[in-house]
Structures are given as structure tokens and as C-alpha cells.
C-alpha positions as CSV (number, residue, x, y, z in Angstrom):
1,X,44.0,86.5,145.6
2,X,46.8,84.0,145.0
3,X,45.3,82.6,142.0
4,X,45.2,86.2,140.5
5,X,48.7,86.5,141.3
6,X,49.6,83.2,139.5
7,X,47.8,84.2,136.6
8,X,49.7,87.6,136.5
9,X,52.9,85.5,136.6
10,X,51.9,83.4,133.6
11,X,51.6,86.2,131.2
12,X,55.3,86.5,130.0
13,X,55.0,90.1,129.0
14,X,53.7,91.2,132.5
15,X,56.1,89.0,134.3
16,X,58.9,90.6,132.6
17,X,57.6,94.1,133.4
18,X,57.2,92.8,137.2
19,X,60.6,91.6,137.4
20,X,62.2,94.5,135.4
21,X,60.3,96.9,138.3
22,X,61.5,94.8,141.2
23,X,65.2,94.8,139.9
24,X,65.4,98.4,139.4
25,X,63.7,98.9,142.8
26,X,66.7,96.4,144.3
27,X,69.1,98.7,142.6
28,X,67.6,101.8,144.4
29,X,67.4,100.1,147.8
30,X,71.1,99.1,147.1
31,X,72.4,102.6,146.2
32,X,70.5,103.8,149.7
33,X,73.0,102.3,151.8
34,X,76.2,103.1,149.7
35,X,77.4,106.3,151.8
36,X,79.4,109.0,150.1
37,X,83.1,109.4,150.8
38,X,84.3,111.5,152.9
39,X,81.4,112.1,155.3
40,X,80.9,111.4,159.0
41,X,77.6,109.4,158.6
42,X,77.2,109.0,162.5
43,X,77.3,112.9,163.2
44,X,74.9,113.3,160.1
45,X,72.5,110.9,161.3
46,X,72.1,112.5,164.7
47,X,71.6,116.1,163.1
48,X,68.7,114.0,160.8
49,X,67.3,112.5,164.0
50,X,67.2,116.1,166.0
51,X,64.4,117.1,163.5
52,X,61.1,115.9,162.5
53,X,61.1,117.6,159.2
54,X,64.5,116.0,158.5
55,X,62.8,112.7,159.3
56,X,59.8,113.3,157.1
57,X,62.1,113.6,154.1
58,X,64.3,110.8,155.3
59,X,61.1,108.6,155.3
60,X,60.7,109.5,151.7
61,X,64.1,108.6,150.7
62,X,64.0,105.3,152.7
63,X,66.9,106.0,155.2
64,X,69.1,107.5,152.1
65,X,69.4,111.2,153.9
66,X,70.3,109.5,157.2
67,X,73.0,107.7,155.9
68,X,74.1,110.4,153.6
69,X,74.2,107.8,150.8
70,X,74.6,108.7,147.2
71,X,70.8,108.9,146.9
72,X,70.6,111.4,149.8
73,X,68.3,113.8,148.1
74,X,66.0,111.0,147.0
75,X,63.8,112.4,144.0
76,X,62.8,115.3,145.9
77,X,64.5,117.6,143.2
78,X,62.9,116.1,140.2
79,X,59.6,116.3,141.8
80,X,60.1,120.3,142.7
81,X,61.2,120.3,139.2
82,X,57.9,118.9,137.6
83,X,55.7,121.3,140.2
84,X,57.8,124.1,138.8
85,X,57.2,123.3,135.2
86,X,53.9,122.8,135.9
87,X,53.2,126.0,137.4
88,X,55.6,127.6,134.5
89,X,53.2,125.9,131.7
90,X,50.4,128.2,133.0
91,X,52.5,131.4,133.1
92,X,54.7,130.9,129.8
93,X,52.8,131.0,126.5
94,X,56.0,129.0,124.6
95,X,55.3,126.2,127.3
96,X,51.6,126.3,127.1
97,X,51.7,125.8,123.3
98,X,54.2,122.9,123.8
99,X,51.8,121.5,126.3
100,X,48.8,121.6,123.7
101,X,50.9,120.1,120.9
102,X,50.5,116.3,122.2
103,X,53.2,113.7,122.5
104,X,56.0,115.8,120.9
105,X,55.3,118.8,123.3
106,X,55.4,116.9,126.2
107,X,58.5,115.3,125.3
108,X,60.3,118.7,125.4
109,X,58.4,119.6,128.6
110,X,60.0,116.5,130.1
111,X,63.5,117.4,128.4
112,X,63.2,120.5,130.4
113,X,62.2,119.3,133.5
114,X,65.3,116.9,133.6
115,X,67.6,119.8,133.1
116,X,65.9,121.8,135.7
117,X,66.2,118.8,138.1
118,X,70.0,118.4,137.6
119,X,70.2,122.3,138.6
120,X,68.1,122.0,141.2
121,X,69.6,119.0,142.5
122,X,73.3,120.5,142.5
123,X,72.1,123.7,144.1
124,X,69.9,121.7,146.8
125,X,72.7,119.3,147.4
126,X,75.5,122.2,147.5
127,X,73.3,124.0,150.1
128,X,73.1,120.6,152.3
129,X,76.8,119.7,152.0
130,X,77.5,123.6,153.2
131,X,75.0,123.4,156.0
132,X,76.5,120.2,157.5
133,X,79.9,120.7,156.7
134,X,80.9,119.6,160.2
135,X,79.8,116.3,159.3
136,X,82.7,116.2,156.3
137,X,85.7,114.8,157.5
138,X,88.1,117.3,155.4
139,X,85.9,120.2,155.0
140,X,86.9,122.5,152.0
141,X,85.7,123.9,148.7
142,X,86.9,120.8,146.8
143,X,85.1,118.4,149.3
144,X,82.1,120.4,149.1
145,X,82.0,120.1,145.3
146,X,83.0,116.6,144.9
147,X,80.3,115.5,147.8
148,X,77.7,118.0,145.9
149,X,78.5,116.4,142.7
150,X,78.3,112.8,143.9
151,X,74.7,113.5,145.3
152,X,73.5,115.4,142.4
153,X,74.6,112.1,140.3
154,X,72.5,110.1,142.4
155,X,69.5,112.0,142.2
156,X,69.9,112.1,138.3
157,X,70.4,108.3,138.3
158,X,67.2,108.1,140.3
159,X,65.6,110.1,137.7
160,X,66.7,108.0,135.0
161,X,65.6,104.7,137.0
162,X,62.1,106.3,137.7
163,X,61.5,107.0,133.7
164,X,62.7,103.5,132.9
165,X,60.1,101.7,135.2
166,X,57.7,104.1,133.6
167,X,58.5,102.9,130.2
168,X,59.5,99.3,130.8
169,X,58.0,98.4,134.0
170,X,54.7,98.4,136.0
171,X,53.3,101.9,137.4
172,X,54.8,105.2,137.6
173,X,58.4,105.0,138.0
174,X,58.8,107.9,140.5
175,X,56.0,107.2,142.7
176,X,57.3,103.6,143.0
177,X,60.7,104.6,144.1
178,X,59.1,107.0,146.7
179,X,56.7,103.8,147.6
180,X,59.7,101.8,148.2
181,X,61.4,104.0,150.2
182,X,58.4,104.3,152.6
183,X,57.8,100.8,153.0
184,X,61.3,99.9,153.7
185,X,61.0,101.9,156.9
186,X,58.2,99.7,158.1
187,X,60.4,96.8,159.7
188,X,62.5,99.2,161.4
189,X,59.5,100.7,162.8
190,X,57.8,97.4,163.9
191,X,61.3,96.7,165.8
192,X,61.1,99.9,167.6
193,X,57.6,99.5,168.7
194,X,58.6,96.0,170.0
195,X,61.7,97.6,172.1
196,X,59.5,100.0,173.5
197,X,57.3,97.3,174.8
198,X,59.8,95.1,175.9
199,X,61.4,98.0,177.9
200,X,57.8,99.0,179.3
201,X,57.7,102.4,177.6
202,X,54.5,101.6,175.9
203,X,51.9,98.7,176.8
204,X,49.7,96.5,174.3
205,X,46.9,98.8,174.2
206,X,48.8,101.6,172.6
207,X,50.1,99.5,169.9
208,X,46.2,98.2,169.5
209,X,45.4,102.0,169.1
210,X,48.0,102.8,166.7
211,X,46.9,99.5,164.4
212,X,43.2,100.8,164.7
213,X,44.2,104.6,163.9
214,X,46.0,103.0,160.8
215,X,43.5,101.2,159.6
216,X,41.0,103.9,159.7
217,X,43.4,106.6,157.9
218,X,44.1,103.9,155.2
219,X,40.3,103.3,154.7
220,X,39.7,107.4,154.7
221,X,42.6,107.9,152.2
222,X,41.1,104.9,149.8
223,X,37.6,106.7,150.2
224,X,38.8,110.0,149.4
225,X,41.7,109.3,146.7
226,X,38.6,107.2,144.8
227,X,35.7,109.7,145.5
228,X,34.1,111.7,142.6
229,X,31.9,114.1,141.9
230,X,30.3,113.1,138.6
231,X,28.6,116.0,136.7
232,X,26.2,114.7,133.8
233,X,27.1,115.9,130.4
234,X,24.5,115.3,127.4
235,X,25.9,115.4,123.8
236,X,23.4,116.4,121.1
237,X,22.9,114.3,118.0
238,X,24.7,115.0,114.8
239,X,23.5,113.9,111.4
240,X,26.5,113.5,108.6
241,X,25.5,112.1,105.4
242,X,23.6,109.0,106.3
243,X,24.8,108.3,110.0
244,X,23.9,109.6,113.2
245,X,26.6,110.8,115.8
246,X,26.3,111.4,119.4
247,X,23.0,111.4,121.5
248,X,24.8,109.8,124.5
249,X,24.8,110.5,128.2
250,X,28.0,110.5,129.9
251,X,29.9,112.3,132.8
252,X,32.8,114.6,133.9
253,X,34.6,113.1,136.9
254,X,35.7,115.7,139.1
255,X,37.9,113.9,141.9
256,X,37.5,115.0,145.2
257,X,41.4,115.0,145.9
258,X,42.6,116.6,142.5
259,X,46.1,117.6,143.9
260,X,47.0,114.5,145.2
261,X,49.7,114.7,147.9
262,X,51.5,117.7,146.2
263,X,50.1,120.4,148.8
264,X,51.6,118.5,151.4
265,X,55.2,118.4,149.8
266,X,54.7,122.1,149.3
267,X,53.8,122.7,152.8
268,X,56.5,120.6,154.4
269,X,59.3,122.4,152.0
270,X,58.2,125.9,153.0
271,X,58.0,125.0,156.5
272,X,61.5,123.3,156.6
273,X,63.3,126.3,155.8
274,X,63.0,128.3,159.1
275,X,63.3,124.8,160.9
276,X,66.7,124.5,159.1
277,X,68.0,128.2,160.0
278,X,67.0,127.1,163.7
279,X,69.0,124.3,163.6
280,X,72.1,126.2,162.2
281,X,71.7,129.1,165.1
282,X,70.5,126.7,168.0
283,X,72.1,128.8,170.6
284,X,70.5,132.1,169.5
285,X,67.3,133.9,171.6
286,X,65.2,133.9,168.0
287,X,65.8,130.0,167.7
288,X,64.8,129.6,171.4
289,X,61.8,132.0,170.8
290,X,60.6,130.0,167.8
291,X,61.2,126.6,169.0
292,X,59.1,127.4,172.1
293,X,56.2,129.0,169.9
294,X,56.3,127.9,166.1
295,X,58.4,124.6,166.5
296,X,57.2,121.1,165.4
297,X,54.2,119.9,167.6
298,X,53.2,123.2,168.8
299,X,49.7,124.9,168.3
300,X,51.0,127.5,165.8
301,X,53.0,125.4,163.7
302,X,50.2,122.9,163.5
303,X,47.8,125.4,162.3
304,X,49.9,127.4,159.8
305,X,50.6,123.6,158.4
306,X,47.0,123.1,157.8
307,X,46.4,126.4,156.6
308,X,49.4,126.1,154.1
309,X,48.1,122.9,153.0
310,X,44.4,124.1,152.2
311,X,45.8,127.3,150.3
312,X,48.1,124.7,148.3
313,X,45.2,122.7,147.5
314,X,43.1,125.2,146.1
315,X,46.2,126.8,144.2
316,X,47.4,123.7,142.6
317,X,43.6,122.4,141.8
318,X,43.6,125.7,139.8
319,X,46.6,125.1,138.0
320,X,46.1,121.7,136.9
321,X,42.2,121.8,136.2
322,X,40.9,125.0,134.4
323,X,37.0,125.1,134.3
324,X,37.0,127.2,130.9
325,X,38.9,124.8,128.8
326,X,36.8,122.1,130.3
327,X,33.7,123.9,129.2
328,X,35.2,125.0,125.7
329,X,36.2,121.2,125.1
330,X,32.2,120.1,126.1
331,X,31.0,122.9,124.0
332,X,33.5,121.9,121.0
333,X,32.1,118.6,120.8
334,X,28.5,119.6,120.9
335,X,27.9,118.6,124.5
336,X,26.0,120.5,127.6
337,X,25.4,120.1,131.1
338,X,21.6,119.3,131.5
339,X,20.0,122.6,132.8
340,X,23.2,124.8,132.2
341,X,23.6,126.8,129.3
342,X,27.2,126.1,127.2
343,X,30.2,128.3,127.6
344,X,30.8,130.8,130.6
345,X,27.6,129.5,132.7
346,X,29.2,125.9,132.2
347,X,32.4,127.2,133.3
348,X,31.0,128.8,136.6
349,X,28.9,126.0,137.3
350,X,32.2,123.7,137.2
351,X,34.1,126.0,139.4
352,X,31.4,126.2,141.7
353,X,31.2,122.5,142.1
354,X,35.0,122.3,142.3
355,X,35.5,124.7,145.0
356,X,33.0,122.6,147.2
357,X,34.7,119.6,146.7
358,X,38.3,121.0,147.0
359,X,37.5,122.4,150.3
360,X,36.3,118.7,151.5
361,X,39.9,117.4,149.8
362,X,41.9,120.3,151.5
363,X,40.7,119.6,155.0
364,X,41.1,115.8,154.6
365,X,44.8,116.4,153.4
366,X,45.4,118.7,156.6
367,X,44.0,116.5,159.0
368,X,45.8,113.5,157.7
369,X,49.1,115.7,157.3
370,X,49.0,116.5,160.9
371,X,47.8,113.3,162.2
372,X,51.1,112.6,163.9
373,X,50.6,114.8,166.4
374,X,47.1,113.4,167.5
375,X,48.6,109.8,167.3
376,X,51.5,110.8,169.5
377,X,49.0,112.5,172.0
378,X,46.8,109.2,172.2
379,X,49.0,106.1,171.6
380,X,52.2,107.9,173.8
381,X,54.8,106.0,171.4
382,X,57.6,108.4,171.0
383,X,59.9,108.6,167.9
384,X,57.5,106.9,165.8
385,X,57.0,108.6,162.3
386,X,53.4,107.8,161.9
387,X,53.1,109.9,158.7
388,X,49.7,110.7,157.3
389,X,51.6,111.9,154.3
390,X,53.5,108.5,153.9
391,X,50.1,106.6,153.9
392,X,48.8,109.1,151.3
393,X,51.8,108.2,149.1
394,X,51.6,104.3,149.8
395,X,47.8,103.8,149.5
396,X,47.7,106.2,146.2
397,X,50.7,104.4,144.8
398,X,49.4,101.1,145.5
399,X,45.8,102.0,144.0
400,X,47.5,103.2,140.7
401,X,49.5,100.3,140.6
402,X,47.0,97.7,141.2
403,X,45.1,99.6,138.2
404,X,47.7,99.1,135.9
405,X,47.8,95.4,136.7
406,X,44.2,95.0,136.7
407,X,44.2,96.3,133.2
408,X,47.1,94.2,131.9
409,X,45.1,91.1,133.2
410,X,41.8,91.9,132.0
411,X,43.3,92.5,128.5
412,X,44.4,88.8,128.3
413,X,40.9,88.0,129.7
414,X,42.2,86.9,133.2
415,X,40.1,87.9,136.4
416,X,41.5,91.3,138.0
417,X,42.6,91.9,141.5
418,X,40.1,94.4,142.1
419,X,36.7,93.4,142.4
């Protein structure tokens, strides 16, 4: 492994890409500790710590939300904008035409996504500032506007940073920023566990159980992320002049987890709305009823969360993977699935296979997302965000980045990392 790392550093182009990526991540982590002027960060930190949903988004932002830094919203508005644009591409014919125009069309959609990100960031930032107005030192319209513009500018800068990493560095820039934010919380989590151990709150057996569960979840995430159902596709031979084209057998890879971590983010965002309202009206009878029966950790909340994830997984998979289009493309190039007629029967067959494997992926996502409830029950370790969602993101981004490094090394006849 060490030899492979040294080989990677020997290639000047790859070395410059790695250094550029690390430099941009360092700037992101530096900005996560620059607080917005005029905000009582201690009071806001208490508000974030009081809610698990807030804690989830604080983990994604790498602590920037809890510090109420210039990167407090992280890259979440960009993720929401990208999801909205993907959904609108299916609904609006103009965007659908742009998506099929190739590189130029994708550039225009990317530009629309940037504009939408700025709008969503300002709306979300203004709502956040108004909701936590008590944390501002000088509450007022001017202070609200200035604070909202500041964190909107921070999100816009992160969007630009992620695009620069994708273009000039290694891996997907947006994913790497989220990855860096999550990984940055690991040392503080280890310190907290050590403090609990020294205080006698937990014992060594709880830590061993936590490590074992973490290892099993990581292995499961890798297996599901890399899992595929390969449908064989046969291409007929075509004679053009004196040459014979086609005749080969290939396969159509259908991933078990086609939607990635997007359904979990959808479900978390949807459940965060009533949670936020409850925090604002904590003294009301409705808030007490919601907290007792539908608060985080209750059976109703867990079941609703899991069902939302399963539903969103099917919905998002249907948006990004259209069996009819896949069947038309196979037919266009003279291909067919053995035993299945081209056209509509092929689309129906692909749809049936996708529904079956999507169920497995959706159930797995739901189990991983509600994992913190069971980890807390088994290990008895309090206030540790052992997020299955965070593990999904970290493992997925690590695998994608390693594959890109692998391809760079293999192009230069070096041995890769993955064997």
C-alpha cells in the first residue's frame, strides 16, 4: 500500500491534483471556524445541540453550523438545487431537451443549478436567521439581512470550491467537501468516548460493540454500493461493406443502490420541518404531544423515517433511470436481451428487475439510517452521532475517489490501490 502511495506521488500531474484537492479542503476547514459577526455562537450552539436533526446537518457541515460560521449552511442548498433540477428535467420539456444535447446542454443546466442554489441559500439563510433571532446580538432587519447574505456568500463560495476540485483535483468536489466535514468530527467523537470511559459512564465492552457494529456497517455499505444485477445483452451482427460489426455479448449493470444517499437526505429534510417548529413553540401542548409520540427515537418517528426513505428511493430511482429509454437505446444499436423481445417487453423486464433490486437497496438504506437508535440501545453511549447516513457518504465518496486514483495510476502503468 505504501509503495502504491509513493507511485501516486511520483506522477507530477496526479501529485498536483492531490495537493490542489487538499489545499481546497484546508480552506473549507479554515472557513468552518470563522464565525459570522454579530452572532452569539454559544447560544446558537446550545440550540443546535438540543436537536438530533440539527446535529445531523452539523455533522455534514463539519461543525460549521454549530459554530455559526460563514459556512453554516454548508453545501446543502446546492444539493437541494441539484435534486430539484433533476426532477424538473423530467417534468419540463425544455430542460429535458437540454439534457439530451450533450455537453453544451449540461453546461446550461449546471448554470441554472448555480442560480437556484443562490436563491435557495438566501431563502434558507434568511429563515435560519429569523428562526434563531435570539442568538443575534443586535436583532433587527438590517442585522437579519446582513447575516443571511454572509452565510449565502459562504455557501456560494463552497459551491465554487467544489466545482474547482472536480475540474482541477481528484474526485467529486461537492462529495469531498461533505466527506471532509464528516471526517473532521471523528477526533472529537473519540475524545468524547474517552471522557465517558474515564468518568465511568460506559465500559470497554460498549466501545468494543461500537467498533464491531461500525465495521459490520462499513462492510455492508461497501457490498451494497458495489452490488450490481448484470442483465446480459446480445448485439446482432451487422455487415457494412466488407466489415462485420457487432455480434458481441455484454451486460447492462443495474446497481442495487441506484439512488445513493439522496433518499435519506430527502427524508431528513422533510422530518426536520416539524422538528424545527416544535423547537420554536416548545412550551405549547402540541409541541409536548409531538415530542412524546413523534419525537426522535420514538417508534412512530422511526417507522415514518424508514417508510419515507423507502418511498423516496423508489421515486428517485424512477427519475434517474427510465426503463423505456434504456430499452429504446438497446434496440437502436441492434441489441436484445436473450429470451426477451425488443421494445416494450424489454422495458417491462428491466422495470421488474429494477423494482426487485430497488426494494433491497431501499430497505438497506432505511436500516442504516435508523441505525443510531439501535446503537444507542446496545452500547449505551450517549450523545454520539453514530450516523449510518454519515457512513454511507464517507464510504461512497472514498470508493469513488479511490477508483479515480486507480484509473490515473493504471494509465501510467502503475499498480493501483484496489486489488
